[in-house]
C-alpha positions in Angstrom: -0.1 0.1 -0.1 1.3 3.2 -1.0 1.5 6.6 1.4 -0.1 9.8 0.3 3.3 11.1 0.2 4.5 8.6 -2.5 1.6 9.6 -4.6 2.3 13.2 -4.4 5.8 12.4 -5.7 4.6 10.6 -8.6 2.0 13.4 -9.7 5.1 16.0 -9.4 7.2 14.0 -11.6 7.6 15.2 -15.1 6.2 12.9 -18.1 9.7 12.4 -19.5 11.0 8.6 -19.6 12.4 7.3 -16.3 14.2 3.8 -15.4 11.1 4.0 -12.5 8.6 4.5 -15.1 9.6 2.5 -18.5 6.7 2.8 -21.5 6.4 6.9 -20.6 6.9 9.0 -23.5 7.8 12.3 -23.2 5.0 15.1 -23.5 6.4 17.0 -26.3 2.8 17.2 -27.9 2.2 21.0 -26.8 4.8 22.4 -27.9 5.1 20.3 -31.2 1.6 21.2 -32.0 2.4 25.0 -31.3 5.5 25.0 -33.6 3.2 23.6 -36.5 0.7 25.9 -36.1 3.3 29.0 -35.7 5.0 27.8 -39.3 1.7 27.1 -40.7 0.9 31.1 -40.0 3.8 31.8 -41.3 3.3 30.5 -44.6 0.1 31.6 -44.9 1.5 35.3 -44.1 4.2 34.9 -46.6 2.0 33.8 -49.2 -0.3 36.7 -48.4 2.4 39.5 -48.7 3.7 37.8 -51.8 0.4 38.1 -53.4 -0.6 41.5 -52.5 3.6 42.1 -53.4 3.0 41.2 -57.0 0.4 43.8 -57.5 -2.5 41.4 -58.3 -5.9 42.3 -57.1 -7.3 40.5 -53.9 -10.7 40.9 -52.3 -12.2 41.4 -48.8 -15.5 41.3 -47.1 -17.1 43.3 -45.0 -20.4 42.0 -44.0 -22.1 41.9 -47.6 -19.9 44.4 -49.5 -17.0 43.0 -51.2 -13.9 45.4 -51.6 -11.7 45.2 -54.0 -7.7 46.4 -53.7 -7.4 47.6 -57.7 -8.4 51.2 -58.1 -7.2 51.8 -61.4 -9.5 48.8 -62.4 -12.5 50.2 -60.9 -12.2 53.8 -62.3 -12.0 51.6 -65.4 -15.0 49.8 -65.0 -16.7 53.3 -63.8 -16.0 54.6 -67.0 -17.1 51.7 -68.5 -20.9 51.1 -66.2 -21.1 54.9 -65.2 -21.1 53.7 -61.4 -18.8 55.5 -59.1 -16.3 54.5 -57.2 -16.2 54.2 -53.4 -12.9 54.5 -51.7 -12.2 53.9 -48.0 -8.6 54.5 -46.6 -8.1 52.1 -43.7 -5.4 50.5 -41.8 -5.6 47.8 -39.0 -4.0 50.3 -36.3 -6.7 53.0 -36.4 -9.0 52.8 -34.4 -11.8 54.9 -36.3 -10.8 52.3 -39.3 -11.8 49.2 -37.0 -14.8 51.1 -35.6 -16.4 52.1 -39.2 -15.3 48.2 -39.8 -17.4 46.1 -37.3 -20.1 48.8 -37.0 -21.0 50.8 -40.3 -19.5 48.8 -43.1 -20.8 45.5 -41.9 -24.6 47.0 -41.4 -27.0 45.6 -44.0 -28.5 48.4 -45.4 -24.9 49.9 -45.7 -24.3 47.2 -47.6 -27.2 47.2 -49.9 -26.7 51.0 -50.6 -22.4 50.2 -51.7 -23.6 47.2 -53.9 -26.3 48.9 -55.8 -24.7 52.0 -56.3 -20.9 52.0 -55.9 -17.5 50.0 -57.5 -16.0 49.7 -53.7 -12.3 49.9 -53.1 -10.3 49.2 -50.1 -6.9 50.7 -49.1 -4.4 49.6 -46.7 -3.1 52.9 -46.0 0.0 51.1 -45.1 0.6 49.2 -48.5 2.5 50.1 -51.3 -0.3 50.1 -53.6 -2.1 52.7 -51.4 0.8 55.2 -51.7 0.2 56.6 -55.1 -3.8 57.4 -54.5 -3.2 58.7 -51.0 -0.5 61.5 -52.5 -2.9 62.2 -55.2 -6.1 62.4 -53.2 -3.5 64.1 -50.4 -4.8 61.5 -47.4 -3.4 63.0 -44.4 -5.7 61.2 -42.0 -7.7 58.0 -41.9 -10.0 56.7 -42.3 -11.0 58.9 -45.3 -13.8 57.9 -47.2 -14.3 59.1 -50.8 -16.7 58.7 -54.0 -14.6 59.4 -57.0 -16.1 59.5 -60.6 -14.3 57.2 -63.7 -11.5 60.1 -64.3 -10.6 59.7 -60.7 -12.1 63.1 -59.9 -14.0 63.3 -55.9 -17.4 64.0 -55.5 -17.5 63.3 -52.0 -14.9 63.4 -49.2 -15.5 62.0 -45.7 -14.0 61.0 -42.8 -15.3 58.5 -39.5 -18.9 57.7 -40.0 -21.3 56.4 -37.7 -23.9 54.0 -39.5 -26.7 57.0 -40.1 -23.9 59.0 -41.3 -22.7 57.0 -44.0 -25.7 55.8 -44.9 -26.2 59.6 -45.7 -23.1 60.0 -47.6 -23.8 57.0 -49.5 -27.3 58.9 -51.1 -27.1 59.9 -54.4 -26.9 63.5 -55.2 
């Protein structure tokens, strides 16, 4: 019969292989899983950066809105269709941008207004692709929301907006 003192010592032993406990494997499952997850995340981020650095168009979905990243392509499409381009200059580190991303843009009525009337383009203020447009439109603060015609002329200019303010901004003039 074992004493409580011996049981206590056994429970405090590490799960490594020892002479007293043959057949037990070292517990490397947790650390190995963590390393594998970190490697997979790193590979996924690298692929995303490579895709964005290659200049290929990518999309981001916020609620019902599918945001595109190709402003020149959207302007060309605007010339063909007559739909204005809606551009949102934003960044992941910007609290007002994130508030709009979570509170205003996903609203179904905002999504309906955007999808019905505009060609939406999301410009990450930290990306290389946004530098030339940011200079052209003198973007010095974010969020900055613009409505452009097919020639790139500013039709409307806004910054942080609540859902109701955004719906008013999106109404045709």
